[in-house]
N, C-alpha and C positions, 0 to 999 in steps of 0.2 A: 865521620865520614869516610877518611883518607883511608879508616881501615877498612871501609866495606869495598875500596877499588881497589885497593893492595892486597892481591887475590895470592899472590903468592909473597909478600911478607918481606921484599927489595926495597922498598922503597922508589921502586918506578914501575912503570908498563909498556911496555912493549908499544908498539904502534898500534899493533892487531888489537892488543886489550883495552887501550886507549878508545879506539875506533870504536870497539862493544859498550863498552862505558857510555859514550856518547851515545847510542843508538838505545841505551837505557836508558839514561838521562831524558834526550828528546826522538822518542817513537821517529817522529816521521823526520827527520834531520835530512837535510841531502849529503850526498855523499862529499860534492865539491865544497860544502860548509864543514864535512867533518875534517877532510884536509887543510883546509884555510888552518883551524881551530888544533889539528896535529902540529903542524908547521909553525906555529904560535907559539906552542909549549916547546915543541922540538927545533927550536930555533938553529942547534948547531950542528944537526941533523944525526945525530947520534943511534937512531931509533929509538929512541925510549923516552918517556913523558916522567918528571920529578913527583909524586903521588903530594908531595909537600909544597909543593913549587903551584902545582896544581891549585889546590885546595887555597893555598895563598890568595892565589887570583880571584878564584869565587870570593871570597870572603870578603875582599877588597874589593871587588864590584857589587858586592851583595850589600856590604854598611854602606857605601855611594846611594844607592840607588834606594832603600827601605831601612838605613838607618841598623842593622845588625837586628839582634833582637831574636827570640826564641825562632819564629819562623822561618830565619833567614835562609836556612838550611835546605828549605821549599821552595826556592826560588832558583830552581837552576836554568830553566830556561832563557832568562831574561841576560846572564848569565855569559851564556853560549853566544846568544844574539850578540852584547857588547864587545865580544871579543873576533866576531865573524865581520861584524862593522867597525 
């Protein structure tokens, strides 16, 4: 999945690219929630989000919630909700 979101192959997403990824993962996500998630991953305010860090956190939360497995990567919305809350 990391390759799917890393469009430019840099290992990072700009804030705009990351916002787009969030919208693709959860179509009706409110802008305020996107800001919260973006700030969570760009905590140093560099203007970019590490694809590897995003995937690491997603997988960590998924493994906690559903124990991993084949369908873990399909459970993206709960991950974003967990970060927001």
